[in-house]
C-alpha positions in Angstrom: 116.6 90.1 -1.3 115.9 91.3 2.3 118.5 91.9 4.9 119.5 89.1 7.3 118.0 89.1 10.7 119.8 91.4 13.2 119.9 88.4 15.6 121.9 86.4 13.1 124.2 89.3 12.4 124.7 89.9 16.1 126.0 86.3 16.7 128.1 85.8 13.5 131.2 86.7 15.5 131.0 83.4 17.5 130.8 81.2 14.5 134.0 79.4 13.7 135.9 80.3 10.6 134.4 78.3 7.7 131.5 77.2 9.8 129.1 74.6 8.4 125.7 76.3 8.7 122.3 74.6 8.3 119.5 77.2 7.5 116.2 75.5 8.1 113.2 76.8 6.1 115.8 79.0 4.3 113.5 80.4 1.7 115.4 82.3 -1.0 118.6 82.3 1.1 118.9 85.7 2.7 120.9 84.3 5.6 122.8 81.9 3.4 123.9 84.8 1.2 125.1 86.9 4.1 126.9 84.0 5.8 128.5 82.7 2.6 130.0 86.2 2.1 131.7 85.7 5.5 133.2 82.4 4.6 130.5 80.0 6.0 129.6 76.8 4.1 125.8 76.9 4.0 123.2 74.2 3.5 119.6 75.4 3.1 116.5 73.3 3.4 113.1 74.3 2.2 109.9 72.9 0.7 109.8 75.5 -2.1 111.7 74.6 -5.2 111.2 78.2 -6.4 112.8 79.7 -3.3 115.6 77.2 -3.4 116.4 78.1 -7.0 117.6 81.5 -5.6 119.2 80.0 -2.5 121.3 77.6 -4.5 123.7 80.4 -5.4 124.9 80.6 -1.8 125.5 76.9 -0.9 124.0 73.4 -1.0 120.2 73.2 -1.0 117.8 70.4 -0.1 114.2 70.3 -1.3 112.1 68.6 1.4 108.8 68.8 3.2 110.2 68.5 6.7 106.8 68.5 8.3 105.4 65.5 6.4 108.4 63.4 5.5 111.5 62.0 7.3 114.4 64.3 8.0 116.4 64.2 4.8 119.9 65.1 6.2 120.9 61.8 7.8 124.3 60.2 8.1 124.6 56.6 9.4 121.2 56.8 11.0 121.9 60.1 12.8 121.1 63.7 11.7 124.1 65.3 9.9 125.9 67.6 12.3 126.6 71.4 11.7 128.5 74.1 13.5 125.5 76.3 13.4 121.8 75.5 13.1 119.8 78.6 12.1 116.0 79.0 12.1 114.2 82.2 11.4 110.5 82.9 11.1 109.6 79.2 11.2 108.2 76.9 13.8 107.5 73.1 13.7 107.8 71.9 17.3 108.1 68.2 16.3 111.4 69.0 14.5 113.1 70.4 17.6 114.8 67.2 18.8 116.3 66.7 15.3 117.6 70.3 15.3 119.4 69.8 18.6 120.9 66.6 17.4 122.1 68.4 14.3 124.5 70.5 16.4 128.2 69.4 16.7 129.5 69.6 20.3 130.1 73.3 20.8 127.7 74.1 18.0 125.5 77.2 18.0 121.7 77.2 17.7 120.3 80.6 16.5 116.5 80.5 16.6 114.2 83.5 16.1 110.5 83.2 15.3 107.0 84.6 16.1 105.6 84.5 19.6 102.3 84.9 21.4 101.0 88.4 21.0 101.7 88.4 17.2 98.0 87.6 16.6 97.4 91.2 17.8 99.5 92.8 15.0 99.2 90.4 12.0 100.2 87.0 10.7 101.0 84.4 11.7 98.2 84.4 14.2 97.4 80.7 14.8 98.7 79.4 18.2 100.4 76.5 16.3 102.8 79.0 14.7 103.4 81.1 17.8 105.8 80.3 20.6 104.3 80.3 24.1 105.9 82.5 26.8 109.4 81.2 27.5 109.0 78.2 25.2 112.4 78.4 23.6 114.0 78.4 27.0 112.2 75.1 27.7 113.1 73.6 24.4 116.8 74.5 24.8 117.2 73.4 28.4 119.9 70.9 27.4 122.0 73.6 25.8 124.1 76.4 27.3 121.9 79.5 26.7 123.9 82.7 26.2 121.1 85.0 25.1 117.3 85.0 25.1 114.9 87.7 24.1 111.1 87.8 24.1 109.1 90.8 23.1 107.8 93.2 20.6 109.7 94.6 17.6 108.3 97.6 15.7 109.5 97.5 12.2 107.9 95.4 10.9 105.5 95.1 13.8 105.8 91.6 15.4 106.2 89.7 18.6 109.2 87.3 18.7 111.3 85.0 20.8 114.9 84.4 20.0 117.7 82.4 21.5 121.4 81.9 21.0 122.5 78.6 22.7 125.5 76.3 22.4 125.5 72.5 22.6 127.9 71.7 25.5 131.2 70.2 24.5 130.8 67.3 26.9 127.3 66.8 28.2 125.8 69.4 30.5 127.7 69.7 33.8 127.3 72.8 35.9 130.6 72.1 37.6 132.6 72.0 34.4 134.9 74.9 33.7 133.0 77.7 31.9 133.5 78.0 28.2 134.1 81.6 27.1 131.4 82.6 24.6 132.0 86.2 23.7 128.8 88.2 24.0 129.9 91.0 21.7 132.7 92.2 19.4 133.5 95.1 21.8 
């Protein structure tokens, strides 16, 4: 199994102890495995039964085609809420409102996927699967963004955007006292 994303590793320190994590398009569970070892309670969702057979070792799994069927993780008409929603190497823009609703107040969104420019180095190359410049910033404008990166990574060669953002505890209010989100372990 491949290593978890460096972006996920970088932000693990702000996850609450025993965090409930939703890994969207989790594949075989590389992030679930790493987070479960650190005490997180993981739920992975993917459309591949074969991939979920491996991911099942690290937490609860849900087999669903989230692009062509209703969101399967509902509770009393609302999306189930998680401390962390994690998306890596996956983009389905229509799902974004559900992902944001799936965060508890104070919950963390970690999103990292391919961006424009990737078509020059490999797949994916279709615009439908590549974030436009600054698109994650626009999609997360209702959240408190603590980190955003957009650019080129050499190994493997790819163009990405990634964001770490928290759902405000009480609606967005620029005048509210700042919440202390530690940016590093140091």
